N, C-alpha and C positions, 0 to 999 in steps of 0.2 A: 504494500500500500504506500503510495506516494502522497505527500501532503503539500498543499500550497494554500495561499490565502487570497481572497479578493475583498473589495470594499463595496458595501451596498450604498444606495443613493444617499442615505443620511449619515454615512461615515462608519456604520457598524462593520466590524471586521468579521468575515465569514471564513470558516475553514472548509477546504475542499479535500476530499480523499479520492484517489484515483487508482484504478487497477487496469493493467493491460496497456497495449500500445497498438491496438488494431486500427483499421481504416475507417471505422464508423464510431460515432459517439452516442452514448446513452447517458442521460442525466437521471440520477436516482434521488428521489425525494422521500425522506423518512416520515414516520409518524410522531405524534406528541411524545416528548420525553426521551426520544431515541437519539442515536449518534452513529457515526460511521462504523464503529467497531461491531455493531450488531448486524452489519451487512457485508462482512468480510467474505462469506461464502457466496453471496449473491454477486458481488463484484468479481470474484474469482471465476464464477461460471461464465459471466460475460467475457472476461479476458480469454478464457479457454476457447470461446466461440469466435474469437477474432474481433472483439470490440475493445474500445477504450471506454471504461465506465467511470463516471465522475459522480460522487455523492456530495451534495451541499448540506452542511450542517446549518440549518436555519437559525436565525437569531434566537438566543436564549437556549440553544441546544449544543451539546457536545463541547467543543473548544471554541465555538463562535462567541462573539460578544452579545450582550443583552441579558436581561433578567430572565431567570428560569420560569417557563410556563406563562410568559406574559408577552403581549404585543399591544402597542398603543392603537394601531390601525392594522387591519388585515392586509391593507395595501403594502405595508412594510414587508410582508412575506412575498408579495408579488415582486417587489423591488429586489429581494434576495434572489429569487429565481432568475430575474433578468441579469443580475450581476454574474451568476454562475453560467447562464446560457451564453453570455458574451464570450466565454472562454472556449466554446465548442465550435466545431466545424459545421458547415451547412448540412441540412438534412438530418439533424440530430433527432434522436428519439428520447422519450421520457417514460420512466417507470416510477409510479408514486403510490405510496401506501398510506391508508387511513387519513390522518390529518393532512399528510402530504398530497393525497388525492384531492382533497378539497382545495388546497392551495393551488395545485396544478390546474384544476378545472376553472377556478375563479380567475387564474392568470390567463388561461386560454380565452375565456369569455371576454376578458377586458382587453385582449390584444397585447398583453404584456410579453407573452412568449408564444412561439408558433412551432411546436415540435412536428416532425413529419409523421410520427405515430405516437400514440399514448396508451400505455398499459396501466391499469388501476387495480390495486389489490385492496379489497374491502375499503373503498373510499368512504370518507366521513360525510355522508349525505343524509344522515339521520343518527341520532344518539340513542344507543340502547343501554348504556351504563345507567344503573339505577342511582339517581341523585336525590338527596333529601329535598323535601318540598320547600323548606325554608331557603335552600340555595337557589332553586329555580324561580321561586316567587320573588325573591329579593335581589335577583341578579342585576336587574336594570338599575335599581337604586344604588347597589354597591358599586356598579361600574362607574357611576357618576361620582360617588363620594370617596370610595376607596378602590380605585381602579387596579392598583398593583398589589392588592392584599393577597399573599399566598394562601391558597385553600386546597385541601386534599382533593385530588382529581377523581377519586373513587374507582380507579381502574383496578380490577381484581387480577393479580398475576396469573391465577389459574385459568382465566378466560383467554389467555394468549394462545395456548397450544395444549393439545392432549398430552404432549411430552412434559412431565412434571419438572424435568431439568430446566426447561426454558423459563418457567415462572420463578424457580429457585435462583437462577442466574440473574434474572431481572431484578430481584429484590436486593441483591448484594452488589450490583453494578454501580460503581461510584459516579458514573456519568448519567445514570437514569434518575429521574426525580419523580415525586408523587404529588406534585402541585400544579395548579393552574389558577389564574387570577380572574376576578369578575370581568375585567375588560376583555381578556382573552375569550371568555365564555360568550359574552354578548356579541363580540366581533365574529366569533365562529358561527353563531346562529344567523347573523346577518349575511355571512358568506354563503351558508347553506341556502338561504332564501334567494340570494342572487343567482346561484347556480341553477336551482330549480326553476327560476323565472326566465332563464335564457332559452329562447325559442329555437335558435338555429345553431348547429354545431357542424364544423367543417373538418375537424381532425379525425382521421381514422383511429378508432379506439377499440380496446378490448377490456372487459371487466372480469375479474376473478373474485368470486364471492364464496365465503364459507357459510354454510347454512346455519351453523351453530355459533355464529359470531355474537357475543354479548357486549361488545364495545361499540361497534357501529351497527347500523340497522340493515340486515340482509334483505328485508322486505322492501325498504326504500331503495336500496341499490338495484334490486331486480327490477323494480318498477321504472327506475330511471334509465336503464340500459337501452330500451327502444328509442327514447327521446334523443339519446346520444348517438343512436345507430351503432351501438357497440356490439361486438361479438361477446356474448355472455357465457361464462363457464361457471357453473355452480358445483361446489364440492360438498356433498352431503356430510354432515357431522363435523366438518372442520371448523376450527375456531378462528380467532382474529388474525393471528400472524401466520399466514399461509406459507411464508418462506421459512418458518421455524416449526412447521407442523410435521407430524409423522408422514413420511412420503414426500418431503419437501423437494427433493432433487428432481422428481418428475414434474412438479409444478413449476419450478424455476426453469427447467429445460423448455417447457411449453411456452412460458413467457418470452424467453430469449428467442425461441424459434419464431414466434409470431412477430415480434419486433423486427426481426430480420427479413421478413417477407417483403416483397416489392409492393409498394403502395398502389 
């Protein structure tokens, strides 16, 4: 894994991780609380298939600048993707997971980035995490009064994969965090609404959905796929992190293969 840094529009320093030196570029966008180290095997698979894979650690994640689990405006994430995409060659592809999928779709809809192909793993188009009523009902007020207040994000590590080792490693990973702020939450809901409100999509897309995902909503994802005109693959009984699930190698190979098809 090679490391470099770029600067987002507001001066936030972002870390890029890169695998391989192939002729085609793919940009990987992680989920909430993640970092490049959790995608070593994904980057290696792309490298082995002849790609150059680049993962951007979004602000507030990994070794990038910014407050953990917080964003002032969702458009800051769009600017982060723009900064990373500027390092890539033409006709680059994008793979985005969970929150990264929402960032990717919102960025494409806004014209901030234009990947040649887009693959989405359990994108955040609906929330299935069980949140306390006081959090959801008070989110708007807290976002105004205490926007950067760290609050437990309620993600259950056992919901990530049927492999118990994944949840155990997640809990002791020093770069993983268990918080999100009220502003992050309200900005996330607004981004979901924008994406669902986008009428026309031009990017060739594929969606990979685990039917037993209890972090993002598989029903919302399945319903959105026809509007995106995406190739939809549903994995029965699989949970949130498809690339860390039992049988992950076959799933990763499928994604790498689809992204490599001619548009």
